[in-house]
C-alpha positions in Angstrom: 271.2 207.3 99.7 271.9 204.3 97.5 273.6 201.1 98.6 276.3 199.8 96.4 277.5 196.2 95.8 280.6 195.6 93.6 281.3 192.3 91.8 283.6 191.0 89.1 287.0 191.1 90.7 289.4 188.2 90.6 292.9 187.0 89.6 294.1 187.7 86.1 297.4 187.6 84.3 299.1 190.7 83.1 297.6 191.8 79.7 294.2 190.3 80.6 290.8 191.9 81.1 288.2 192.1 83.8 284.8 193.9 84.0 283.7 195.2 87.4 280.1 195.9 88.1 278.5 198.0 90.8 274.8 197.6 91.4 272.9 200.2 93.3 269.7 199.9 95.3 267.0 202.6 95.1 265.1 204.2 92.3 267.1 207.4 92.0 270.3 205.8 90.6 270.1 208.0 87.5 270.6 211.1 89.7 273.9 209.9 91.0 277.4 210.7 89.7 279.4 207.5 89.9 283.1 206.8 90.4 285.5 204.0 90.8 288.4 204.2 93.3 291.1 201.7 94.2 293.4 201.1 97.1 296.5 199.0 97.0 298.2 197.6 100.1 300.1 200.2 102.0 298.9 203.0 99.6 296.2 205.7 99.8 292.9 205.3 98.0 293.1 206.8 94.5 290.6 207.9 91.9 290.3 205.7 88.9 287.3 206.8 86.8 284.0 208.7 87.0 280.8 209.1 85.0 278.1 211.7 85.1 274.5 210.9 85.8 273.6 210.7 82.1 276.8 208.9 81.0 277.6 211.8 78.7 280.8 212.8 80.6 283.6 210.4 81.7 286.9 211.0 83.4 289.9 208.8 84.0 293.1 208.8 86.0 296.2 209.2 83.7 297.4 205.7 84.9 294.3 204.0 83.4 293.4 206.2 80.4 293.2 204.2 77.2 292.9 200.9 79.1 289.8 201.3 81.3 286.3 202.3 80.3 283.6 203.4 82.7 279.9 203.1 81.6 276.5 202.9 83.2 273.1 201.4 82.6 270.6 203.5 84.5 267.8 201.0 83.7 269.8 198.3 85.5 271.0 200.6 88.3 274.6 199.5 87.4 277.9 201.1 86.7 280.7 199.2 85.0 284.4 199.4 84.8 285.9 197.5 81.8 289.6 197.0 82.5 291.9 195.9 79.6 295.6 195.4 79.3 295.9 195.0 83.0 299.2 195.5 84.7 300.5 194.2 88.1 300.3 197.7 89.4 296.5 197.7 88.9 296.3 195.2 91.8 294.1 196.7 94.4 290.7 196.6 96.1 288.3 198.5 93.8 285.5 200.5 95.2 282.5 202.2 93.6 281.2 205.4 95.0 278.1 207.5 94.5 277.2 211.1 95.1 273.8 212.8 94.4 275.0 215.4 91.9 273.6 216.5 88.5 276.7 218.3 87.2 279.1 217.0 84.6 282.2 217.0 86.8 282.7 216.3 90.5 286.0 216.8 92.1 287.2 213.3 93.1 288.5 214.4 96.5 285.1 215.8 97.5 282.8 213.7 99.8 280.7 210.9 98.4 277.3 209.8 99.7 277.8 206.0 99.5 280.6 203.5 99.1 280.6 199.9 98.2 282.4 197.2 100.1 285.1 196.7 97.5 286.2 193.9 95.2 289.7 192.6 95.0 291.6 192.7 91.6 294.9 190.9 91.5 297.0 191.0 88.4 299.9 188.5 88.2 303.1 189.1 86.2 
């Protein structure tokens, strides 16, 4: 399994941007399908975005499509989430997750092998 550490969260005004990073330990990062999830206070965790091991396939929740971009750099063992045009409803703790999977699509509700500790994103109106 890989260990995941997120960074890049913070406080931003509505309309602003943030870039989250998730660095993984281990030498098999390129074999992992990576996703971002978020959890707002009092709400269930929800899927945000995902990227296949090669980066060729990406998927987004409808609520962030067109505003967020997921990418990865396998040489740096890192996955990113570029968040633009942020809205107050994007406020949440953001988690990255990894699963050892070589396919192009992984059902978001399926189990993941590793989770990060989370990074807080707060968007003020």
